[in-house]
Every structure is written in structure tokens, then in C-alpha cells.
N, CA, C and O atoms as CSV, one atom per row, in Angstrom:
chain,resi,resn,atom,element,x,y,z
A,1,MET,N,N,55.785,59.571,-41.576
A,1,MET,CA,C,57.057,59.162,-41.037
A,1,MET,C,C,58.089,60.283,-41.153
A,1,MET,O,O,58.873,60.516,-40.233
A,2,VAL,N,N,58.079,60.964,-42.279
A,2,VAL,CA,C,59.039,62.054,-42.473
A,2,VAL,C,C,58.802,63.135,-41.426
A,2,VAL,O,O,59.747,63.622,-40.805
A,3,LEU,N,N,57.547,63.508,-41.232
A,3,LEU,CA,C,57.239,64.567,-40.279
A,3,LEU,C,C,57.620,64.170,-38.860
A,3,LEU,O,O,58.068,65.012,-38.083
A,4,GLU,N,N,57.449,62.902,-38.513
A,4,GLU,CA,C,57.823,62.435,-37.177
A,4,GLU,C,C,59.323,62.574,-36.938
A,4,GLU,O,O,59.745,62.934,-35.839
A,5,GLU,N,N,60.113,62.297,-37.939
A,5,GLU,CA,C,61.565,62.429,-37.798
A,5,GLU,C,C,61.961,63.891,-37.613
A,5,GLU,O,O,62.885,64.198,-36.860
A,6,TYR,N,N,61.263,64.785,-38.299
A,6,TYR,CA,C,61.545,66.205,-38.101
A,6,TYR,C,C,61.120,66.654,-36.706
A,6,TYR,O,O,61.746,67.537,-36.119
A,7,GLU,N,N,60.064,66.054,-36.178
A,7,GLU,CA,C,59.649,66.365,-34.812
A,7,GLU,C,C,60.751,65.957,-33.832
A,7,GLU,O,O,61.049,66.694,-32.892
A,8,ASP,N,N,61.355,64.790,-34.048
A,8,ASP,CA,C,62.472,64.352,-33.212
A,8,ASP,C,C,63.653,65.313,-33.339
A,8,ASP,O,O,64.337,65.597,-32.356
A,9,ASN,N,N,63.885,65.806,-34.539
A,9,ASN,CA,C,64.958,66.767,-34.783
A,9,ASN,C,C,64.748,68.011,-33.936
A,9,ASN,O,O,65.673,68.505,-33.292
A,10,GLU,N,N,63.524,68.505,-33.945
A,10,GLU,CA,C,63.188,69.729,-33.223
A,10,GLU,C,C,63.302,69.534,-31.718
A,10,GLU,O,O,63.691,70.451,-30.995
A,11,ALA,N,N,62.962,68.337,-31.249
A,11,ALA,CA,C,63.024,68.049,-29.815
A,11,ALA,C,C,64.444,67.727,-29.363
A,11,ALA,O,O,64.676,67.436,-28.189
A,12,LYS,N,N,65.378,67.779,-30.281
A,12,LYS,CA,C,66.797,67.504,-29.993
A,12,LYS,C,C,67.017,66.071,-29.497
A,12,LYS,O,O,67.986,65.791,-28.791
A,13,ILE,N,N,66.109,65.173,-29.876
A,13,ILE,CA,C,66.243,63.761,-29.516
A,13,ILE,C,C,67.239,63.086,-30.448
A,13,ILE,O,O,67.945,62.155,-30.060
A,14,ALA,N,N,67.282,63.569,-31.675
A,14,ALA,CA,C,68.061,62.918,-32.718
A,14,ALA,C,C,69.524,63.327,-32.680
A,14,ALA,O,O,69.866,64.464,-32.354
A,15,VAL,N,N,70.376,62.373,-33.021
A,15,VAL,CA,C,71.809,62.632,-33.119
A,15,VAL,C,C,72.201,62.750,-34.590
A,15,VAL,O,O,73.024,63.592,-34.946
A,16,SER,N,N,71.625,61.923,-35.432
A,16,SER,CA,C,71.948,61.944,-36.860
A,16,SER,C,C,70.906,62.758,-37.625
A,16,SER,O,O,69.912,63.208,-37.054
A,17,GLY,N,N,71.144,62.938,-38.913
A,17,GLY,CA,C,70.221,63.684,-39.756
A,17,GLY,C,C,68.949,62.910,-40.018
A,17,GLY,O,O,68.912,61.686,-39.893
A,18,VAL,N,N,67.902,63.639,-40.385
A,18,VAL,CA,C,66.613,63.035,-40.690
A,18,VAL,C,C,66.762,62.000,-41.798
A,18,VAL,O,O,66.172,60.922,-41.726
A,19,ASP,N,N,67.541,62.321,-42.813
A,19,ASP,CA,C,67.723,61.403,-43.935
A,19,ASP,C,C,68.304,60.068,-43.491
A,19,ASP,O,O,67.835,59.014,-43.922
A,20,GLU,N,N,69.308,60.102,-42.644
A,20,GLU,CA,C,69.948,58.868,-42.174
A,20,GLU,C,C,68.985,58.025,-41.348
A,20,GLU,O,O,68.957,56.801,-41.478
A,21,ARG,N,N,68.199,58.676,-40.501
A,21,ARG,CA,C,67.241,57.934,-39.677
A,21,ARG,C,C,66.149,57.310,-40.527
A,21,ARG,O,O,65.740,56.175,-40.283
A,22,LEU,N,N,65.674,58.050,-41.531
A,22,LEU,CA,C,64.643,57.499,-42.413
A,22,LEU,C,C,65.171,56.324,-43.229
A,22,LEU,O,O,64.469,55.329,-43.409
A,23,MET,N,N,66.402,56.431,-43.723
A,23,MET,CA,C,66.987,55.320,-44.481
A,23,MET,C,C,67.136,54.085,-43.590
A,23,MET,O,O,66.882,52.965,-44.032
A,24,ALA,N,N,67.546,54.291,-42.342
A,24,ALA,CA,C,67.715,53.169,-41.419
A,24,ALA,C,C,66.369,52.527,-41.080
A,24,ALA,O,O,66.270,51.302,-41.016
A,25,LYS,N,N,65.340,53.335,-40.863
A,25,LYS,CA,C,64.018,52.807,-40.495
A,25,LYS,C,C,63.321,52.104,-41.648
A,25,LYS,O,O,62.681,51.069,-41.459
A,26,THR,N,N,63.448,52.670,-42.845
A,26,THR,CA,C,62.672,52.156,-43.973
A,26,THR,C,C,63.446,51.231,-44.896
A,26,THR,O,O,62.852,50.416,-45.601
A,27,GLY,N,N,64.767,51.351,-44.896
A,27,GLY,CA,C,65.566,50.564,-45.830
A,27,GLY,C,C,65.532,51.138,-47.244
A,27,GLY,O,O,66.008,50.502,-48.185
A,28,LEU,N,N,64.978,52.326,-47.395
A,28,LEU,CA,C,64.883,52.953,-48.718
A,28,LEU,C,C,66.186,53.656,-49.070
A,28,LEU,O,O,66.926,54.080,-48.182
A,29,PRO,N,N,66.468,53.781,-50.370
A,29,PRO,CA,C,67.699,54.473,-50.780
A,29,PRO,C,C,67.601,55.984,-50.536
A,29,PRO,O,O,66.516,56.545,-50.386
A,30,GLU,N,N,68.757,56.604,-50.504
A,30,GLU,CA,C,68.859,58.033,-50.207
A,30,GLU,C,C,68.000,58.894,-51.129
A,30,GLU,O,O,67.349,59.828,-50.661
A,31,LYS,N,N,67.987,58.601,-52.422
A,31,LYS,CA,C,67.236,59.445,-53.352
A,31,LYS,C,C,65.730,59.388,-53.084
A,31,LYS,O,O,65.030,60.377,-53.299
A,32,VAL,N,N,65.230,58.255,-52.622
A,32,VAL,CA,C,63.803,58.126,-52.300
A,32,VAL,C,C,63.487,58.908,-51.021
A,32,VAL,O,O,62.461,59.583,-50.930
A,33,VAL,N,N,64.371,58.807,-50.052
A,33,VAL,CA,C,64.195,59.529,-48.789
A,33,VAL,C,C,64.224,61.040,-49.041
A,33,VAL,O,O,63.382,61.772,-48.519
A,34,TYR,N,N,65.180,61.502,-49.831
A,34,TYR,CA,C,65.249,62.934,-50.123
A,34,TYR,C,C,64.026,63.401,-50.897
A,34,TYR,O,O,63.550,64.514,-50.675
A,35,ALA,N,N,63.507,62.578,-51.799
A,35,ALA,CA,C,62.290,62.944,-52.540
A,35,ALA,C,C,61.120,63.126,-51.569
A,35,ALA,O,O,60.320,64.048,-51.730
A,36,ALA,N,N,61.018,62.257,-50.569
A,36,ALA,CA,C,59.952,62.375,-49.569
A,36,ALA,C,C,60.144,63.642,-48.733
A,36,ALA,O,O,59.179,64.346,-48.437
A,37,MET,N,N,61.367,63.925,-48.362
A,37,MET,CA,C,61.650,65.127,-47.582
A,37,MET,C,C,61.334,66.383,-48.404
A,37,MET,O,O,60.752,67.336,-47.885
A,38,GLU,N,N,61.714,66.382,-49.669
A,38,GLU,CA,C,61.433,67.523,-50.541
A,38,GLU,C,C,59.934,67.694,-50.771
A,38,GLU,O,O,59.444,68.819,-50.870
A,39,ARG,N,N,59.209,66.587,-50.855
A,39,ARG,CA,C,57.751,66.647,-51.013
A,39,ARG,C,C,57.118,67.342,-49.808
A,39,ARG,O,O,56.249,68.199,-49.969
A,40,GLU,N,N,57.551,66.977,-48.608
A,40,GLU,CA,C,57.005,67.607,-47.403
A,40,GLU,C,C,57.393,69.086,-47.340
A,40,GLU,O,O,56.619,69.910,-46.853
A,41,ASP,N,N,58.576,69.420,-47.826
A,41,ASP,CA,C,58.993,70.824,-47.891
A,41,ASP,C,C,58.123,71.578,-48.896
A,41,ASP,O,O,57.712,72.707,-48.625
A,42,ASP,N,N,57.840,70.985,-50.033
A,42,ASP,CA,C,56.991,71.617,-51.048
A,42,ASP,C,C,55.581,71.874,-50.515
A,42,ASP,O,O,54.912,72.808,-50.957
A,43,ARG,N,N,55.134,71.062,-49.583
A,43,ARG,CA,C,53.805,71.225,-48.974
A,43,ARG,C,C,53.819,72.240,-47.828
A,43,ARG,O,O,52.809,72.440,-47.155
A,44,SER,N,N,54.960,72.871,-47.617
A,44,SER,CA,C,55.150,73.883,-46.558
A,44,SER,C,C,55.066,73.302,-45.157
A,44,SER,O,O,54.692,74.000,-44.215
A,45,TYR,N,N,55.409,72.036,-45.014
A,45,TYR,CA,C,55.417,71.401,-43.696
A,45,TYR,C,C,56.774,71.539,-43.012
A,45,TYR,O,O,56.886,71.284,-41.813
A,46,LEU,N,N,57.801,71.939,-43.752
A,46,LEU,CA,C,59.161,72.015,-43.214
A,46,LEU,C,C,59.784,73.375,-43.464
A,46,LEU,O,O,59.437,74.079,-44.412
A,47,GLU,N,N,60.703,73.720,-42.596
A,47,GLU,CA,C,61.585,74.866,-42.791
A,47,GLU,C,C,62.990,74.384,-42.487
A,47,GLU,O,O,63.178,73.444,-41.715
A,48,TYR,N,N,63.964,75.018,-43.087
A,48,TYR,CA,C,65.355,74.651,-42.812
A,48,TYR,C,C,66.261,75.802,-43.181
A,48,TYR,O,O,65.882,76.704,-43.928
A,49,GLY,N,N,67.464,75.755,-42.643
A,49,GLY,CA,C,68.451,76.779,-42.943
A,49,GLY,C,C,69.299,76.353,-44.117
A,49,GLY,O,O,68.936,76.572,-45.273
A,50,VAL,N,N,70.431,75.743,-43.817
A,50,VAL,CA,C,71.390,75.350,-44.839
A,50,VAL,C,C,71.050,73.996,-45.453
A,50,VAL,O,O,71.247,73.798,-46.652
A,51,SER,N,N,70.545,73.067,-44.653
A,51,SER,CA,C,70.345,71.695,-45.127
A,51,SER,C,C,68.968,71.167,-44.743
A,51,SER,O,O,68.518,71.317,-43.607
A,52,LEU,N,N,68.321,70.555,-45.709
A,52,LEU,CA,C,67.013,69.946,-45.482
A,52,LEU,C,C,67.073,68.866,-44.416
A,52,LEU,O,O,66.083,68.630,-43.723
A,53,ARG,N,N,68.212,68.208,-44.271
A,53,ARG,CA,C,68.334,67.111,-43.307
A,53,ARG,C,C,68.342,67.594,-41.864
A,53,ARG,O,O,68.227,66.780,-40.948
A,54,CYS,N,N,68.475,68.886,-41.642
A,54,CYS,CA,C,68.508,69.438,-40.285
A,54,CYS,C,C,67.383,70.441,-40.069
A,54,CYS,O,O,67.531,71.376,-39.282
A,55,GLY,N,N,66.269,70.260,-40.754
A,55,GLY,CA,C,65.169,71.199,-40.675
A,55,GLY,C,C,64.280,70.982,-39.464
A,55,GLY,O,O,64.604,70.222,-38.551
A,56,TRP,N,N,63.152,71.673,-39.487
A,56,TRP,CA,C,62.179,71.569,-38.407
A,56,TRP,C,C,60.790,71.734,-39.009
A,56,TRP,O,O,60.643,72.162,-40.153
A,57,LEU,N,N,59.777,71.389,-38.225
A,57,LEU,CA,C,58.394,71.462,-38.676
A,57,LEU,C,C,57.878,72.894,-38.594
A,57,LEU,O,O,58.175,73.623,-37.647
A,58,THR,N,N,57.102,73.283,-39.598
A,58,THR,CA,C,56.382,74.547,-39.539
A,58,THR,C,C,55.116,74.315,-38.713
A,58,THR,O,O,54.832,73.186,-38.312
A,59,GLU,N,N,54.366,75.372,-38.465
A,59,GLU,CA,C,53.083,75.203,-37.768
A,59,GLU,C,C,52.158,74.305,-38.586
A,59,GLU,O,O,51.424,73.491,-38.026
A,60,GLN,N,N,52.194,74.454,-39.919
A,60,GLN,CA,C,51.401,73.587,-40.795
A,60,GLN,C,C,51.850,72.133,-40.670
A,60,GLN,O,O,51.023,71.221,-40.658
A,61,GLY,N,N,53.145,71.922,-40.578
A,61,GLY,CA,C,53.682,70.568,-40.430
A,61,GLY,C,C,53.265,69.937,-39.120
A,61,GLY,O,O,52.927,68.755,-39.075
A,62,LYS,N,N,53.286,70.720,-38.049
A,62,LYS,CA,C,52.846,70.209,-36.742
A,62,LYS,C,C,51.364,69.860,-36.771
A,62,LYS,O,O,50.951,68.846,-36.209
A,63,ALA,N,N,50.568,70.696,-37.423
A,63,ALA,CA,C,49.134,70.423,-37.533
A,63,ALA,C,C,48.885,69.162,-38.355
A,63,ALA,O,O,48.036,68.344,-38.000
A,64,ARG,N,N,49.623,69.003,-39.453
A,64,ARG,CA,C,49.461,67.804,-40.297
A,64,ARG,C,C,49.863,66.545,-39.537
A,64,ARG,O,O,49.195,65.517,-39.644
A,65,LEU,N,N,50.942,66.618,-38.777
A,65,LEU,CA,C,51.378,65.466,-37.995
A,65,LEU,C,C,50.314,65.106,-36.954
A,65,LEU,O,O,50.024,63.925,-36.759
A,66,ALA,N,N,49.741,66.084,-36.298
A,66,ALA,CA,C,48.675,65.824,-35.323
A,66,ALA,C,C,47.473,65.184,-36.006
A,66,ALA,O,O,46.845,64.282,-35.451
A,67,GLU,N,N,47.156,65.647,-37.201
A,67,GLU,CA,C,46.051,65.083,-37.979
A,67,GLU,C,C,46.322,63.626,-38.349
A,67,GLU,O,O,45.424,62.787,-38.279
A,68,LEU,N,N,47.546,63.332,-38.738
A,68,LEU,CA,C,47.907,61.965,-39.112
A,68,LEU,C,C,47.850,61.008,-37.930
A,68,LEU,O,O,47.663,59.804,-38.108
A,69,ARG,N,N,48.011,61.538,-36.733
A,69,ARG,CA,C,48.006,60.696,-35.533
A,69,ARG,C,C,46.603,60.408,-35.010
A,69,ARG,O,O,46.441,59.581,-34.113
A,70,LEU,N,N,45.587,61.074,-35.554
A,70,LEU,CA,C,44.218,60.810,-35.124
A,70,LEU,C,C,43.800,59.425,-35.595
A,70,LEU,O,O,44.251,58.967,-36.645
A,71,PRO,N,N,42.940,58.749,-34.829
A,71,PRO,CA,C,42.451,57.435,-35.280
A,71,PRO,C,C,41.712,57.581,-36.609
A,71,PRO,O,O,40.904,58.493,-36.785
A,72,GLN,N,N,41.991,56.693,-37.517
A,72,GLN,CA,C,41.373,56.745,-38.832
A,72,GLN,C,C,40.042,55.992,-38.805
A,72,GLN,O,O,39.978,54.892,-38.256
A,73,PRO,N,N,38.984,56.556,-39.383
A,73,PRO,CA,C,37.690,55.874,-39.414
A,73,PRO,C,C,37.735,54.679,-40.351
A,73,PRO,O,O,38.524,54.645,-41.295
A,74,ASN,N,N,36.880,53.697,-40.080
A,74,ASN,CA,C,36.775,52.528,-40.936
A,74,ASN,C,C,35.872,52.896,-42.104
A,74,ASN,O,O,34.652,52.956,-41.953
A,75,LEU,N,N,36.463,53.140,-43.261
A,75,LEU,CA,C,35.716,53.588,-44.425
A,75,LEU,C,C,35.246,52.437,-45.306
A,75,LEU,O,O,34.568,52.664,-46.309
A,76,SER,N,N,35.594,51.221,-44.948
A,76,SER,CA,C,35.238,50.086,-45.790
A,76,SER,C,C,33.791,49.667,-45.604
A,76,SER,O,O,33.265,48.910,-46.420
A,77,GLY,N,N,33.133,50.140,-44.551
A,77,GLY,CA,C,31.755,49.749,-44.303
A,77,GLY,C,C,31.629,48.397,-43.650
A,77,GLY,O,O,30.522,47.896,-43.454
A,78,ARG,N,N,32.751,47.804,-43.312
A,78,ARG,CA,C,32.726,46.484,-42.666
A,78,ARG,C,C,33.113,46.630,-41.210
A,78,ARG,O,O,33.912,47.492,-40.843
A,79,ALA,N,N,32.540,45.785,-40.399
A,79,ALA,CA,C,32.873,45.773,-38.978
A,79,ALA,C,C,34.165,44.999,-38.781
A,79,ALA,O,O,34.667,44.360,-39.705
A,80,ALA,N,N,34.685,45.061,-37.593
A,80,ALA,CA,C,35.887,44.292,-37.266
A,80,ALA,C,C,35.599,42.812,-37.445
A,80,ALA,O,O,34.448,42.384,-37.355
A,81,SER,N,N,36.641,42.028,-37.697
A,81,SER,CA,C,36.458,40.606,-37.998
A,81,SER,C,C,35.757,39.852,-36.873
A,81,SER,O,O,34.967,38.949,-37.149
A,82,ASN,N,N,36.021,40.194,-35.614
A,82,ASN,CA,C,35.345,39.516,-34.503
A,82,ASN,C,C,33.854,39.785,-34.522
A,82,ASN,O,O,33.066,38.881,-34.246
A,83,GLU,N,N,33.446,41.003,-34.839
A,83,GLU,CA,C,32.034,41.334,-34.884
A,83,GLU,C,C,31.335,40.579,-36.004
A,83,GLU,O,O,30.216,40.099,-35.823
A,84,ILE,N,N,31.979,40.470,-37.150
A,84,ILE,CA,C,31.396,39.744,-38.273
A,84,ILE,C,C,31.227,38.281,-37.901
A,84,ILE,O,O,30.176,37.691,-38.150
A,85,THR,N,N,32.249,37.700,-37.312
A,85,THR,CA,C,32.194,36.286,-36.953
A,85,THR,C,C,31.059,36.014,-35.982
A,85,THR,O,O,30.333,35.032,-36.139
A,86,ARG,N,N,30.898,36.859,-34.993
A,86,ARG,CA,C,29.865,36.628,-33.985
A,86,ARG,C,C,28.471,36.949,-34.515
A,86,ARG,O,O,27.505,36.283,-34.143
A,87,SER,N,N,28.351,37.952,-35.370
A,87,SER,CA,C,27.030,38.363,-35.822
A,87,SER,C,C,26.446,37.412,-36.862
A,87,SER,O,O,25.225,37.339,-36.995
A,88,ASN,N,N,27.274,36.687,-37.598
A,88,ASN,CA,C,26.718,35.806,-38.619
A,88,ASN,C,C,26.508,34.381,-38.119
A,88,ASN,O,O,26.208,33.481,-38.903
A,89,GLY,N,N,26.665,34.181,-36.821
A,89,GLY,CA,C,26.370,32.888,-36.232
A,89,GLY,C,C,27.507,31.891,-36.256
A,89,GLY,O,O,27.359,30.790,-35.726
A,90,VAL,N,N,28.619,32.231,-36.842
A,90,VAL,CA,C,29.754,31.323,-36.880
A,90,VAL,C,C,30.491,31.429,-35.553
A,90,VAL,O,O,30.795,32.527,-35.086
A,91,GLN,N,N,30.772,30.296,-34.960
A,91,GLN,CA,C,31.482,30.302,-33.696
A,91,GLN,C,C,32.918,29.874,-33.919
A,91,GLN,O,O,33.211,28.992,-34.726
A,92,LYS,N,N,33.788,30.512,-33.196
A,92,LYS,CA,C,35.186,30.104,-33.226
A,92,LYS,C,C,35.307,28.798,-32.449
A,92,LYS,O,O,34.463,28.517,-31.598
A,93,PRO,N,N,36.341,27.988,-32.719
A,93,PRO,CA,C,36.484,26.699,-32.042
A,93,PRO,C,C,36.452,26.803,-30.518
A,93,PRO,O,O,35.889,25.930,-29.857
A,94,ASP,N,N,37.047,27.859,-29.948
A,94,ASP,CA,C,37.064,27.965,-28.502
A,94,ASP,C,C,35.718,28.436,-27.942
A,94,ASP,O,O,35.518,28.394,-26.728
A,95,GLU,N,N,34.790,28.882,-28.797
A,95,GLU,CA,C,33.504,29.347,-28.336
A,95,GLU,C,C,32.425,28.277,-28.443
A,95,GLU,O,O,31.324,28.477,-27.931
A,96,LYS,N,N,32.703,27.151,-29.090
A,96,LYS,CA,C,31.712,26.100,-29.259
A,96,LYS,C,C,31.292,25.542,-27.910
A,96,LYS,O,O,32.106,25.393,-26.999
A,97,LYS,N,N,30.028,25.241,-27.804
A,97,LYS,CA,C,29.508,24.689,-26.550
A,97,LYS,C,C,29.888,23.213,-26.453
A,97,LYS,O,O,29.778,22.443,-27.407
A,98,GLY,N,N,30.329,22.870,-25.277
A,98,GLY,CA,C,30.601,21.458,-25.013
A,98,GLY,C,C,31.833,20.931,-25.709
A,98,GLY,O,O,31.919,19.721,-25.922
A,99,GLY,N,N,32.792,21.760,-26.078
A,99,GLY,CA,C,33.937,21.150,-26.666
A,99,GLY,C,C,34.956,21.999,-27.136
A,99,GLY,O,O,35.967,21.523,-27.652
């Protein structure tokens, strides 16, 4: 989420600072939002001049954001709930024959 807000900053879509937008979206207090922003900066995902709230994504940050947007594999080893229901012979009420 933090990286996405910085992407909006870079695209000049945003009017307010990244911190204000994150607080509005998440309902989290300022100190928590700044800790998240500082964490992403520590990971070299952000660059900024005078203020962290007006920064932009580094190439590493853009790559990480692209990685986060990829579909995540199902690591639980379980199929989707519809597949489980159909494969174990249980029918949903609307699938029952004759009723």
C-alpha cells in the first residue's frame, strides 16, 4: 500500500502527501504510517529530497510493487471452496436434482 501511494505521487495524481492519503485509507495514526514509510525507505524502495511524504519510488521500489501485484499462488494445498464442494460429492442446494 505504501509503495502504491508513492507511485501515485510520482504520476502526479496525488494532491496531498503520501502520509495523509495512507492515514485516510487505513485509519492508522500518523506514527504508524511514518514507520511504514520509513521501513520502505530503509529497504531502498524510496527516494526523497526534503520530505519523505513527497518522495518517489526507486527502480527497486517499482520492481517490488510489480512483484506484489502478481497473482499469489495458493500455498495452502487446498483447492478453491467450489472445487472441494463438488469433488467430495456434496451438492449445494441449488444443484440438487429435482428440487
